[in-house]
N, C-alpha and C positions, 0 to 999 in steps of 0.2 A: 576621396576617390573610393568607389565601391570595390570590394574584393571580388576578383574574377572567380566564377564558379569552376571548381575542379572536376574534371571527368575521370571516372575510374573504369577499369576493365572488369573489376571484381570486387568482392567484399568479404569481410570476416565478421563473426559475432564475438563480442567481447563482454566479459563480466568484470566488475571491479571487485577488489578484494573485500570479502565479507558480505557481498550483496549477491542476490540471486537473479536479478533482472539482466537480460542480455541486450546489448546495444550494437548497432550496425555501424561499421567503419569501412570506408572505401580503401582499396588497395590495387596496385597494378602488378604486385609481385606475389607469387605463390611460395612464400618463404615462412609462413606462420604455421606452427604445429599446435594441435590441441593441447591445452593445459600448460602451454608455455607462456612466459611473460611477453607483453607487447606494450610499447609506448605509443600512446595515441594523443591526438589533439582533440580536445572537447571545448564546449562553450565556456568552460571554466578555465581552461589552460591545458598544459601538458600533464598527462596522468599515466600511471602505470595500471595495466589491466592484465587479465588472463584470457587467452584464446578459448572461447567456448565452442566454436565451430570453425573448422578450417576454411580456407579460401574457396569461394564459389564464384562462378562467372556472373556478371552483372545481370544477365537475362533471367537469372533465378531469383532476383530480388522482388519481393511482393509489395513494394511500395515505391513511390517516386520522390520521397523526401531527399533533400540535399544531404550528402554524407560528409562527415568530417574524416580526415585521413588517419590511417594507421601509419605512424612515422617510421618505426623500425622495430626490430626484434628486441625485446627487453633482455637485460643481462642480470647477473647476480649482483653487480654493482648498483644497478637501478633499484633492486629490491633492498639493498643495504641503505641506499639513499631514502627510499620510501619509509623504512623503519626509523631512520634518523629524523625524518620530517615529522613522524608521529610523536617522537620525544620532544622535538622543538615546539610542536603545536600544543602539547601538554603544558610545557613551561610557559607558553604565551598566554594561556587561559587566565591566569591570575591577574597579570597587569591589564588585560582587556576588561575583566570584571571590575577591577578597581577603577578604571577609567569610566566605565558605565555608571558606577556609583557616584563618582565625582560629578558627572554630568546630570545626575538625578534622572536617569532615563528608565522608563518602565519596560524593560526588556530582559529576558532570561536567555543566557547563552546555552545552546544545545550542543554545538560542536565547533571545533576550531581545526582547520586544515590548511596545509601548505600544498600547492601544486608540486609536482615532482621536481621541477626546476627551481622551486622556491621563489618564483617571480610574483606569485600572488598568494595572499593570505585570505582565506574564505571563512567568515564568521557567520554561522547559522544560529538564528535566535527565534524565539516565540514572544509575542506580545499581544495583548488584548486590543491595543490601539496602534494607529500608525505612528511611527517614531521619527522625529526629526533628529537625525544623527550627524548633522553637518559638523557640530562642535566636536563630537566624538571622533569623527574621521580625522579632523585636524590634529587632535591629540595623538591618535594612534599612528599617524604617519611620522610623528617625531620619534616613536618608539621602534617601529618596524620599517626597515628600508625596502619596502616592496609595495606593489599595488594591494589595496585592501577592498574586499567585496563584502558587504553586509547583506545577508539573505534571510528574509523573514519567511517562516513556514507555519503551517497550522498544526493543531494538536495531533492529527492522525499521522502526519509526516514525522512529527517528533517521536511518537511511539515506534514508528518503523525504523527510525535511526537508532534510538536508544535501546529498544528491545525490552524484555522482561518476561514474566510468566503470566499466563492467563488463569482464569478460575479453574480451567480444566487441568492445570498443572504442567502444561506444555508451553514452549516458547511461543510468543505472540506470532500469529500467522503472518501478519504484515512484515515482521522482521525475518521470519524463517523461510517463507516460500512464496508469498503473494508478490507478484511482479507489479501489479497495478491495483489501485483502489476501485472497487465496483460500488455502484449506488446501493445503499442499504436503507430501507424505509421501514417505518413502524408497521406498515401493512403486512410485512413479512412476518413479524411477530404475531400479528392478529391471525394471519393465515395458518400459523403453526399452533394457534390457540394457547399462546404463552401468556402468563400474567404480565400486564403492562406496567411492570415496576421498572422504572428507568434505571435505578441503581443496579438491578440485576441484568438488564438488557444492554447496559453500556460497558465498553471496554476501558482499558487504562487511559485511552485518549479522551474519554468523556463522550464519545460518539457511539452510535449503535454498533454492536459487535459485527465484525465482518462475517463471522460464521453463521449469522442469520440467513445468509444467502445459500449456504451449502445444501440444505434440504428443502428449500422453499419450493422448488419445482416438483419434487417428489410429493410434498404435501398437497400441492395443487392437483396433481394427477390422482392422488389417493382419494380426494374429496369429490371427484367428478361423479355426478348423478346423485349426490347426497343433498338433503335439505340443509339449509344454513342453521347454525346454532341459534336457539331462541326463536326460530320461526315456527309457524303453525303447520301441522302436517296431518293429512287425513289418512287414517289406517283402519281398514275394515269398518268403514262408515262411522268412525269416531274421530273427533278432533283431539289432537295431542300437541303439546309443545315440545320441541326438541331441546332437551335439558343437557345432554352430554353426547359428544362424539369421541369415541376411543379408537383412534386410527391403528394403534398397536394390536389391539384385540379384534379390530374390525367389528365393533359393536356400537349401536346407537341407543340412547336412552330416551324414551318418550314418556310423557306423563300428562295427566289431567287431574281433575279433582277426585276422580274415582279410582285411578290405578296408575301404576308405573310399569312400563315394559322395557326390557332390554332385548333388542333384536339384532341379528346379524345384518351386515350391510346388504347381503344378497336379497334378503327379505324386503328391505327398503327400496333398493334400486329397481326391483322388478315390479313394485307397486306403482301404478301410473296415476295415482290420485293426489299427488303432491300439490298443495295449494301454496 
């Protein structure tokens, strides 16, 4: 029998402890205050969160997705239970990894969590291949008297969960403040005229660094009206090759067999003989 859709008069925004992304939960009660604990129902089960934005009426919701409910105001006892579950999950990790080793499965555990009510154990892992974990589940159910969920994630999600320091010396953006992953392409590195060295362009996840997006739009705007690198350019009735574009100094280097010129952008943009 399908679960009946629940209607709400309002909603609150909730963050989970240690995460920056906000999630929307339905409520019919204006009882939740900002920065207080709240117990919510998620797709994973019952979890403890923190109110990021107080109650608002449902007409202010900017999407039509079905909402999970905020169940009740969280208490200090809920937080104590949350901390106890963290210790319990830490202790559970070793027998889980030993079971994986006995089953000879190619999977690496990233995180182990219990829901607030301890009715479910969630094991997050990475693997290069699809894993047949039916035998593993049978073994784990004899160890842990609760529902068990195995969740496979990619390398970017792993970096977001685990965290670490980037080459800039700061906490990984995905772990500290990015709420969602944006598409990052090699064309962004080309647009910023970076050396296409994948070791330098890749983050700890092995994928292109998220920060390649940050200045991409500014580089695109800064290059408007300029010739492309290595293209041919007519300047004062002579043909030159565009050898270098320096966006910081706003200079462009042109060269041919006879000479090399370093010109300001204004000089290039006003010239209408670009071929």
